[in-house]
Steps between C-alpha positions, in 0.01 A plus 500: 500500500157595375266229377481654152877497463517145626223392262687645204845369603395142570407409137826659385703276731303191399552579130872560544534179700321293236701654217819415693377144544424472127847631416679268744288190439296521178364146531278371779355160579212378287171545681342188355768246591657707784843483340519123465447488123249216527186404682534284809274195492448225751493134417243259637701450817506876567866556420592814306629455147574717202204588279476674164726787400360846563373660180508856634876511567593221254645288783759763604328598823566868429292782355579858407375758747228743388719804563786355301264415214375860495861625500588267210199624299591866563866442414406316179259779403767764565765304312274446198390864499852645502646289221 
């Protein structure tokens, strides 16, 4: 396989893999709270306890993936344009 062919095929495979991931699992873990839905605090003794709810994911622990958001925007634009 030539390097040019490999360089052009690799982004195609990465894109197809990410679009498959967005189709199979449109929601990922929140990056701020790491999927917990709240911040983890420690008390004065050093034990972990629940902190405030995460404002980014609204305490669900999930967020929509960027690729799925782009697909939703494109689908909404197409749906509104063909009415």
